[in-house]
C-alpha positions in Angstrom: 8.3 2.7 12.2 6.0 0.1 10.5 3.4 -2.2 12.1 0.2 -3.9 11.1 -2.7 -1.6 11.8 -4.9 -2.8 14.6 -8.4 -1.8 13.0 -7.3 -2.4 9.4 -5.3 -5.8 9.5 -4.5 -5.8 5.8 -2.7 -2.4 6.1 0.8 -1.5 7.3 0.8 1.6 9.5 3.9 3.8 9.0 5.2 7.0 10.3 5.8 8.6 6.9 3.9 11.8 6.6 1.9 11.8 3.4 0.4 14.6 1.5 -2.9 14.1 -0.1 -1.5 13.7 -3.6 0.9 10.9 -2.3 -1.8 8.4 -1.7 -1.5 5.7 -4.4 2.3 6.1 -4.5 4.9 3.5 -3.4 6.0 3.0 0.2 9.7 2.4 -0.2 12.1 0.7 2.4 15.6 1.7 3.2 16.9 -0.6 0.6 14.9 1.1 -2.2 12.3 -1.6 -2.6 8.7 -0.9 -3.0 7.0 -2.7 0.0 3.6 -1.2 -0.3 1.1 1.2 -1.9 0.1 4.3 0.2 -3.6 4.4 0.8 -4.4 6.9 3.5 -3.2 9.5 6.0 -4.4 9.3 9.5 -3.5 12.5 11.3 -0.2 14.1 11.4 2.0 11.1 12.2 0.5 8.0 10.9 -0.3 6.7 7.4 -1.3 3.4 5.9 -0.2 1.3 3.0 -1.3 -1.9 1.4 1.5 -4.5 1.5 3.2 -5.1 -1.9 2.4 -8.8 -1.6 -1.4 -8.1 -1.3 -1.3 -5.7 -4.2 0.5 -8.4 -6.3 -2.1 -11.0 -5.5 -5.0 -8.6 -6.5 -3.3 -7.7 -9.8 -2.7 -11.3 -10.6 -6.2 -12.2 -9.8 -7.5 -9.4 -12.0 -5.2 -10.5 -14.9 -6.3 -14.1 -14.6 -10.1 -13.0 -14.7 -9.6 -10.4 -17.5 -11.3 -11.1 -20.9 -8.9 -10.7 -23.8 -9.5 -7.7 -26.0 -10.8 -8.5 -29.6 
């Protein structure tokens, strides 16, 4: 089960039970594709992930603004 979180509209709420060390890991769909990055566990039955499309935009923005190393 996945849906948009009501109080945190940028996140996907899912029913995968995360352990503390799993935050930061990928959220994988049934096709084996990464669809998000796990960011939080909310109780025993809900967790949250940032959508992969949002993470990609953030990474692209950071790369565009990064100064080249000398």
